[in-house]
C-alpha positions in Angstrom: 13.4 17.0 -17.0 15.1 14.2 -19.4 15.0 10.8 -17.9 12.6 12.0 -15.1 9.1 10.7 -13.9 6.7 13.5 -14.1 3.5 13.2 -11.9 0.2 14.9 -12.2 -1.8 15.1 -8.8 -5.3 16.7 -8.7 -8.3 17.4 -6.5 -11.7 18.6 -7.4 -15.1 19.2 -6.1 -18.6 20.0 -7.2 -20.5 21.9 -4.4 -23.8 21.6 -6.2 -23.7 17.8 -6.6 -21.7 17.1 -3.3 -19.0 15.2 -5.2 -15.4 15.1 -4.5 -12.5 13.5 -6.1 -8.7 13.0 -6.5 -6.7 11.7 -9.4 -3.0 10.6 -10.2 -1.3 10.5 -13.5 2.3 9.3 -13.7 4.6 9.7 -16.8 7.5 7.4 -16.9 11.1 8.3 -18.0 10.2 7.4 -21.5 7.5 10.1 -21.5 4.8 7.5 -21.8 1.7 7.6 -19.5 2.7 4.8 -17.2 -0.2 4.7 -14.7 -3.1 6.4 -13.5 -5.8 6.1 -10.8 -8.7 8.2 -9.7 -11.8 8.3 -7.4 -15.0 10.1 -7.1 -16.9 10.0 -3.6 -19.7 11.9 -1.8 -17.3 12.0 1.3 -15.7 15.5 1.5 -12.7 14.0 3.5 -10.9 13.0 0.4 -10.8 16.7 -0.8 -8.6 17.6 2.2 -5.5 16.2 0.4 -3.7 19.0 -1.1 -1.9 19.0 -4.4 1.4 20.1 -3.1 1.7 16.7 -1.0 3.7 13.9 -2.4 2.2 11.5 -5.0 2.5 8.5 -2.7 -0.1 10.1 -0.6 -2.5 10.4 -3.4 -1.9 6.9 -4.4 -2.5 5.5 -0.9 -5.6 7.7 -0.5 -7.2 6.4 -3.7 -6.5 2.8 -2.9 -7.7 3.3 0.7 -11.2 4.9 -0.5 -11.7 2.2 -3.1 -11.0 -0.8 -0.9 -13.3 0.6 1.9 -16.0 1.1 -0.8 -16.8 4.7 0.1 -16.9 6.0 -3.3 -19.3 6.4 -6.4 -18.6 3.3 -8.5 -20.4 4.6 -11.7 -18.6 8.1 -11.9 -15.2 6.6 -10.7 -15.5 4.1 -13.6 -16.4 6.8 -16.1 -13.5 9.0 -14.9 -11.1 6.2 -15.1 -12.3 5.4 -18.7 -11.7 9.1 -19.6 -8.1 9.2 -18.5 -7.5 5.9 -20.4 -8.7 7.6 -23.3 -5.9 10.2 -22.9 -3.3 7.3 -22.6 -4.6 5.9 -25.7 -4.7 9.3 -27.8 -1.0 9.9 -28.8 -1.8 13.7 -29.4 -3.6 14.1 -26.0 -0.9 12.1 -24.2 2.0 14.2 -25.7 0.1 17.5 -25.1 -0.4 16.7 -21.4 3.1 15.7 -21.0 4.4 18.9 -22.5 2.2 20.9 -20.1 3.5 19.2 -17.2 7.1 19.1 -18.1 7.0 22.9 -18.8 5.0 23.5 -15.6 2.2 25.0 -17.6 -0.4 24.8 -14.9 -3.1 26.7 -16.8 -3.2 24.5 -19.9 -2.8 21.3 -17.8 -5.7 22.5 -15.8 -8.0 23.0 -18.8 -7.2 19.7 -20.2 -7.9 17.9 -16.9 -11.0 20.1 -16.2 -12.5 19.0 -19.5 -11.9 15.3 -18.7 -13.6 15.5 -15.4 -16.5 17.9 -16.5 -17.5 15.3 -19.1 -18.5 13.2 -16.2 -19.6 15.7 -13.4 -21.2 18.3 -15.6 -20.8 21.1 -13.3 -19.8 24.7 -14.8 -18.6 25.6 -11.3 -16.4 22.7 -10.7 -13.4 23.6 -8.7 -10.1 21.9 -9.6 -6.7 22.2 -8.3 -3.6 20.6 -9.5 0.0 19.8 -8.6 3.1 18.8 -10.8 5.8 16.7 -9.2 9.1 15.8 -10.8 11.3 12.9 -9.4 14.1 10.6 -10.6 13.3 6.9 -11.2 15.4 6.1 -8.2 13.5 8.3 -5.9 10.3 6.9 -7.3 11.5 3.3 -6.5 12.9 4.2 -3.2 9.6 5.9 -1.9 7.6 2.7 -2.9 10.2 0.6 -1.0 10.1 2.7 2.1 6.4 3.0 2.1 6.1 -0.7 1.8 8.4 -1.2 4.7 6.5 1.5 7.0 3.1 -0.2 6.3 4.4 -3.7 7.2 6.2 -2.5 10.4 3.4 0.0 11.7 0.3 -1.9 10.4 -2.0 -2.8 13.4 -3.9 -6.0 13.1 -7.4 -5.9 13.8 -7.4 -9.5 15.2 -7.1 -9.8 19.1 -4.0 -11.4 20.6 -4.7 -15.2 21.1 -7.3 -15.3 18.4 -7.6 -18.1 15.9 -7.1 -17.3 12.2 -8.4 -20.1 10.2 -8.0 -20.8 6.3 -11.4 -20.4 4.6 -12.8 -20.9 1.2 -15.5 -18.4 0.0 -18.6 -20.0 -1.6 -18.9 -18.8 -5.1 -22.2 -17.6 -6.8 -21.7 -16.7 -10.5 -25.3 -15.3 -10.8 -26.4 -13.7 -7.5 -23.1 -13.2 -5.9 -21.2 -9.9 -5.3 -18.1 -9.1 -7.2 -14.9 -9.3 -5.5 -14.0 -5.7 -6.3 -17.2 -4.4 -4.9 -16.9 -6.1 -1.4 -16.4 -3.8 1.5 -15.8 -4.0 5.2 -19.0 -5.0 7.0 -20.2 -7.3 4.2 -21.0 -11.0 5.3 -19.9 -13.7 2.8 -20.6 -17.5 3.0 -17.5 -19.5 3.4 -16.2 -23.1 4.6 -13.4 -23.5 7.1 -10.5 -25.4 5.2 -10.0 -28.7 7.4 -6.3 -28.8 6.8 -5.0 -28.9 10.4 -6.0 -30.3 13.8 -6.7 -26.7 14.9 -9.1 -26.1 11.9 -10.8 -29.5 12.5 -11.2 -28.5 16.3 -13.3 -25.3 15.4 -15.1 -27.1 12.6 -16.4 -29.6 15.2 -16.9 -26.8 18.0 -19.2 -24.9 15.5 -21.0 -28.0 14.4 -20.1 -27.7 10.7 -20.0 -31.3 9.8 -22.6 -32.7 7.5 -22.9 -36.2 5.7 -22.0 -34.4 2.4 -19.0 -32.5 3.7 -18.6 -29.3 5.6 -21.5 -26.6 6.1 -20.8 -23.0 5.1 -20.9 -20.3 7.7 -21.3 -16.5 7.5 -18.2 -14.6 7.9 -18.0 -10.9 8.3 -15.4 -8.8 6.4 -13.2 -6.8 8.7 -10.4 -6.1 6.4 -9.5 -6.2 2.7 -6.0 -5.8 1.3 -4.3 -5.8 -2.1 -0.6 -5.1 -3.2 -1.9 -3.6 -6.6 -4.1 -4.2 -9.6 -2.5 -7.6 -10.4 -1.9 -8.9 -6.9 -4.2 -11.2 -5.1 -6.8 -9.9 -2.7 -6.6 -10.8 0.8 -9.8 -10.9 2.8 -10.0 -11.1 6.5 -13.2 -12.0 8.3 -14.7 -12.5 11.6 -16.5 -15.9 12.1 -17.2 -15.3 15.8 -15.7 -13.9 19.1 -12.0 -15.0 18.9 -12.5 -16.7 15.6 -11.2 -15.3 12.3 -11.2 -16.6 8.6 -8.7 -15.6 6.0 -8.5 -16.2 2.3 -6.8 -15.0 -0.8 -8.4 -14.5 -4.2 -6.5 -13.9 -7.5 -9.4 -13.2 -9.7 -11.2 -9.9 -9.1 -14.1 -10.6 -11.3 -15.3 -13.7 -9.2 -18.5 -13.3 -7.4 -18.9 -14.3 -3.8 -22.1 -15.5 -2.2 -23.4 -13.0 0.4 -25.1 -14.2 3.5 -28.8 -14.2 3.6 -30.5 -14.8 6.9 -33.6 -16.3 5.3 -32.0 -18.9 3.1 -28.7 -19.7 4.7 -30.4 -21.1 7.9 -29.0 -21.0 11.5 -25.7 -19.7 12.2 -23.6 -21.1 15.1 -21.2 -18.7 16.9 -19.2 -18.8 20.0 -20.2 -16.5 23.0 -18.4 -16.6 26.3 -17.1 -20.0 25.6 -20.6 -21.4 24.6 -22.0 -22.4 21.3 -24.9 -20.1 20.6 -27.3 -20.8 17.7 -28.8 -17.8 16.0 -31.8 -19.1 14.1 -32.7 -17.6 10.8 -36.2 -16.0 10.4 -38.8 -18.2 9.3 -39.4 -18.0 5.5 -42.9 -17.1 4.1 -44.3 -20.0 1.8 -43.4 -19.7 -1.8 -45.9 -19.1 -4.6 -45.5 -22.9 -5.4 -46.5 -23.7 -1.7 -49.5 -21.6 -1.6 -53.1 -23.0 -2.5 -54.7 -21.5 -5.6 -57.8 -19.3 -5.0 -60.1 -21.8 -6.5 -59.2 -24.3 -3.8 -60.2 -21.9 -1.2 -63.5 -21.3 -2.9 -64.4 -25.0 -3.2 -63.5 -25.5 0.5 -65.8 -22.5 1.4 -68.7 -23.8 -0.6 -68.3 -27.2 0.9 -68.5 -25.8 4.5 -71.7 -23.8 3.6 -73.3 -27.0 2.1 -72.3 -28.9 5.1 -73.7 -26.5 7.5 -76.9 -26.3 5.4 -77.3 -30.1 5.3 -76.9 -30.1 9.2 -79.6 -27.5 9.6 -82.0 -29.6 7.3 -81.4 -32.7 9.5 -81.9 -30.7 12.7 -85.3 -29.3 11.3 -86.5 -32.8 10.1 -86.0 -34.4 13.5 -87.4 -31.6 15.4 
């Protein structure tokens, strides 16, 4: 056990609340809680991951669920905070390591059960854990092999012959959506970066030039990737048939502007080689544009007086 990496894998579910989750805790060779991750979701498919499977499967599944956005953000955040509390409490951290290193499943389950149940509050919570011990070299080799497999077998969502253009997302610090909350299917506003003849060609094709610069366009997110919590986030978007946009963001707390069909105006897309303008719905007048009720009352009275005046003239001449 000395000089080994000790890993806890767990899955849990609450049938009464229809909540499911998985978590991963990794102790390094120095017996320190090196890293952890967890996710809570209403999708039961994540509970299909059995504790006897390798730690890398748990890590991949947690990251995949988070980047797809199919999880409970509040409960996941609270569970992550509770696990962080274990890492910061020397007594709890040492106690959990002792249970894991001795393969003491019963006491390890009790500690993790209490950690989860403080969030989910279900006395019938079902928890299963697995303990895995590997050498630092095995840990490193697994990460390297997994990275190579992902690179070689990963299928691109972009069709052959499509144009992938560099884009620059529009930031919106107040009303925007945080980068870490974005999910596939969201539409963000972005500008195509005019750094090549090809990019300029599509800018002109989509009629995105304006006197003040380039107009933004709606881009639908079709893929989100990240190499880790400190690595940049790559976002792949679809601008139109055969036209894609790609960008990379380092700051995960940044907020991006989400497409609003009312305020963002017509959107130009390319369909069957032709430009098609998709008009935005007409906006209702704002409160500042509406006339006050007193004005309508005055106009009504004026109309009534005018009618009476016309009737009196008619009577006087009859």
